[in-house]
C-alpha positions in Angstrom: -0.6 -8.1 -7.5 -1.1 -8.9 -3.8 -2.5 -5.4 -3.5 -5.8 -7.0 -4.4 -5.8 -8.5 -0.9 -5.5 -5.0 0.5 -8.5 -4.0 -1.4 -10.6 -6.8 0.1 -9.3 -6.0 3.6 -10.1 -2.3 3.1 -13.7 -3.2 2.2 -14.1 -5.0 5.6 -12.3 -2.2 7.5 -14.3 0.6 5.9 -17.5 -1.2 7.0 -16.5 -1.0 10.6 -14.6 2.3 11.0 -13.8 5.6 9.3 -10.0 6.1 8.9 -8.4 9.5 9.1 -4.9 8.8 7.7 -3.3 6.5 5.2 0.3 5.4 4.7 1.6 3.0 2.1 4.6 1.3 0.7 4.9 -0.4 -2.8 1.5 -1.4 -4.1 0.1 -0.2 -0.8 1.2 3.3 -1.8 -1.0 3.1 -4.9 -3.9 1.7 -3.0 -3.4 4.2 -0.3 -3.4 7.2 -2.7 -6.7 6.1 -4.1 -8.2 5.5 -0.7 -7.1 8.8 0.7 -8.5 10.4 -2.4 -12.0 9.1 -1.7 -12.0 5.9 -3.6 -14.6 3.6 -2.2 -13.8 0.0 -1.3 -16.0 -1.3 -4.2 -14.3 1.0 -6.6 -10.9 -0.1 -5.5 -11.9 -3.7 -5.9 -13.1 -3.0 -9.4 -9.8 -1.4 -10.2 -8.0 -4.6 -9.3 -10.5 -6.7 -11.2 -9.7 -4.7 -14.4 -7.2 -6.5 -16.6 -5.6 -3.2 -17.3 -4.2 -3.1 -13.8 -2.1 -6.1 -14.6 -0.6 -4.4 -17.6 0.8 -1.6 -15.4 3.5 -4.0 -14.1 5.6 -5.0 -17.1 9.0 -6.5 -16.2 12.0 -4.3 -17.1 9.7 -1.7 -18.8 8.9 1.3 -16.7 6.5 3.0 -19.2 3.2 1.2 -18.1 3.8 1.8 -14.4 4.7 5.5 -15.1 1.5 6.0 -17.1 -0.6 4.4 -14.3 1.0 6.6 -11.7 0.3 9.7 -13.8 -3.3 8.6 -14.3 -3.9 7.9 -10.6 -2.3 11.1 -9.6 -4.6 13.1 -11.8 -7.7 11.0 -10.8 -7.4 11.3 -7.1 -6.4 14.0 -4.6 -6.0 13.0 -0.9 -8.8 14.3 1.3 -7.1 13.1 4.5 -3.4 13.0 5.4 -1.5 10.6 3.1 2.2 9.5 3.0 4.2 7.0 1.0 7.6 5.4 1.6 10.3 5.2 -1.0 13.9 4.1 -0.8 16.6 6.6 -1.8 19.2 4.7 -3.8 22.2 6.8 -2.5 22.8 5.5 1.0 19.7 3.2 0.9 17.8 5.7 2.9 14.1 5.1 3.6 12.1 8.3 3.0 8.6 9.3 3.9 6.9 11.7 1.4 3.6 13.3 2.3 0.9 15.0 0.3 0.9 17.7 -1.0 4.6 17.0 -1.9 3.7 13.8 -3.7 4.1 13.8 -7.5 3.3 11.1 -10.1 7.0 10.2 -10.0 6.7 9.3 -6.3 3.9 6.9 -6.9 6.0 5.4 -9.7 9.1 5.1 -7.6 7.1 3.5 -4.7 6.4 0.5 -7.0 9.8 0.3 -8.7 10.9 -3.2 -7.5 14.7 -3.6 -7.5 16.1 -5.8 -10.3 12.7 -5.8 -12.0 12.1 -2.1 -12.7 14.5 0.8 -13.1 14.9 3.4 -10.3 13.0 6.8 -10.7 14.9 10.1 -10.8 13.2 12.8 -8.6 15.0 16.1 -7.9 18.4 14.8 -9.0 18.2 11.6 -6.8 17.1 8.1 -7.6 14.4 6.3 -5.7 12.8 2.8 -5.7 10.3 0.6 -3.9 10.2 1.6 -0.2 8.9 -1.8 0.8 12.5 -3.1 0.5 13.4 -2.0 4.0 9.9 -0.9 5.2 7.5 -3.5 4.1 5.0 -2.4 6.8 5.7 1.4 7.3 4.2 1.7 10.8 7.1 4.1 11.6 5.9 6.5 8.9 2.3 6.6 10.3 3.7 7.3 13.7 5.9 10.1 12.3 2.7 11.6 10.8 1.1 11.5 14.2 -0.7 8.2 14.4 -1.4 6.6 17.8 -3.7 3.8 16.5 -2.6 1.9 13.5 -4.3 -0.8 11.4 -1.7 -2.4 9.2 -2.1 -4.8 6.3 0.8 -7.1 5.8 0.5 -9.1 2.6 4.0 -10.6 2.9 4.1 -11.8 6.5 6.8 -14.4 5.8 9.0 -12.0 3.8 11.6 -10.2 5.9 10.9 -8.1 9.0 9.5 -4.7 9.6 10.9 -1.9 11.7 10.1 -1.8 15.3 7.5 0.7 16.2 7.7 3.1 19.2 6.1 1.9 22.5 2.6 3.0 23.2 1.3 2.5 19.7 -2.1 0.7 19.5 -1.3 -1.6 16.6 -3.5 -4.2 14.8 -1.9 -6.3 12.0 -4.1 -7.9 9.4 -2.4 -10.6 7.3 -3.4 -13.5 5.0 -4.7 -16.6 6.8 -3.3 -18.6 3.9 -0.4 -18.2 1.5 -1.3 -15.8 -1.4 1.1 -17.4 -3.9 4.6 -17.5 -5.3 6.9 -15.0 -7.0 5.2 -15.4 -10.4 1.8 -14.5 -8.8 3.3 -11.3 -7.6 3.9 -10.0 -11.1 1.2 -11.4 -13.3 -2.5 -10.5 -13.2 -4.8 -13.5 -13.2 -8.6 -13.2 -12.6 -9.0 -16.2 -10.4 -6.1 -15.2 -8.2 -7.4 -11.6 -7.9 -10.9 -12.9 -6.9 -9.4 -15.2 -4.3 -7.2 -12.6 -2.8 -10.0 -10.0 -2.6 -12.3 -12.6 -0.9 -9.6 -13.6 1.5 -8.8 -10.0 2.4 -12.5 -9.4 3.2 -12.7 -12.6 5.3 -9.5 -12.1 7.3 -10.3 -8.4 8.1 -13.9 -9.2 8.9 -12.7 -11.6 11.7 -11.1 -8.7 13.6 -13.4 -6.5 15.7 -11.9 -3.1 15.1 -14.5 -1.0 16.8 -14.0 -2.5 20.2 -10.3 -2.3 19.8 -10.2 1.4 18.9 -9.9 3.9 21.7 -11.1 7.5 21.3 -8.6 9.3 19.1 -7.3 8.9 15.6 -7.8 5.9 13.3 -5.1 5.2 10.8 -4.5 2.6 8.1 -1.1 1.5 6.8 -0.7 -0.6 3.7 2.1 -3.0 3.1 3.9 -3.7 -0.2 2.9 -5.7 -3.3 
């Protein structure tokens, strides 16, 4: 549910710059798919305000999430380069999948949280939430050619993220206050959604992205949940 914070941050970011690439893990993959497909910041925020969004994450039941992934896949088609990160169960290998190779199953797998939702079988192999080992997939954006990355880390106190290559111009946006506990991650509540959206807008608005961006590409990376 912390993806609502990303939606708020995206509204502030989109008011300053135009991005040309999106990479996401976990809920960031779902947000990223929509953004790359032309979804406006206001539309993305409304998606999170819709109680139906909360019904997509039903513990131990993969059907609602699968249906949401299929709906989003048919609704949006990336207009700019987009990639998502999933974790291959065999060997626990973090994998970057890029459009146009992304199918609904990849969006589904990107949000399949271990021990909460079952893995997703794609091409004979099983995959799950890529945020497990790549909560902030800067490496994936770099692999896709990014030199300037704006990353949204909704779980700054949860684990670490992979080191990025030297020379990358990186800005990290993260919550200025704790978003909530484990229960808040999984259950949609209107007051929480509104607070996270407002906080995302406020935190991202405090960062002057235009002055920090050199000539060249602008890229956005979304973190999990």
